N, C-alpha and C positions, 0 to 999 in steps of 0.2 A: 681597883674598885669597880670601874666600868666593865671589866672583863667578868668579874664575879656576878654582877647584876645581869649581864647578857647571858651568862651560862645558866643562871636560874630561869631566865626568860626562855632560852631555847630548850631547856629540858622540859619545861611546862608546855611549850609549844609542841614538842615531840610527843608528849603524853596525850595532848588533846587532838593533835592531827597526826595519826600514825602513817598517813599516806605521803609524808614528806620524802623527797628523794634520799636514797641511801648515801650517807656521808655528809649530808648537808650541814647538820648540827656540828659534827666534829670539825669540818673545814671552817665554819664560821667561828668556832671557839679558838681554833689555832690561829686564825687571822687576827682576832681581837687580842689574843694573848701576845702575839708578835708585835702588834702595834703598841700595846701598853709597855712591853719590854723596851722597845726602841725609844719611846718617849721617856721612860725612866733613865735609860742610859744617856740620852742626850741631855737630860737634866743634870746628871752627874758631870758630864763633860763641860757643860755650861758653867757650873759652879767652879770647876777647876780652872777654867779660862778666866773667870772673874777674879779668882784669887791671884792668879798670875798677873793680871792687869793691875790689881791694887798694889801688889808688891813692886812692880816695875814703875808704876806712877810715883810712888813714895813722895808724897807731898811733904814739904818741910813742916816741922811742928809750929814754927813761927817765922814770920817775914820781918826782917830787920830793916826798918826805914832809915835809921841813922844810929851812929854809935857815939859814945862819949869816951874821950881819952884813948881812942884807938884810931889808927889810920887804916884805910882799906888794905894796905900792903901787909899789915900785921895779922890779918885774918888767915888762918890755915884751914883748908878744906880737906 
């Protein structure tokens, strides 16, 4: 989204100021696109690591404080 807004800005800037250095707009757009792509891929990696963390943590559904008619030795894990 930011890259798209910046590309519109730089194209309008190029039309209003034709004396900009050659390649300025294209380099700026490539840098912004690269930053956006890196942020997107880091977000995907972060979601993947979060899912791994949640699976490895695996909290029990319920915590048993005491049992009735069962000895602790009878519990099989």
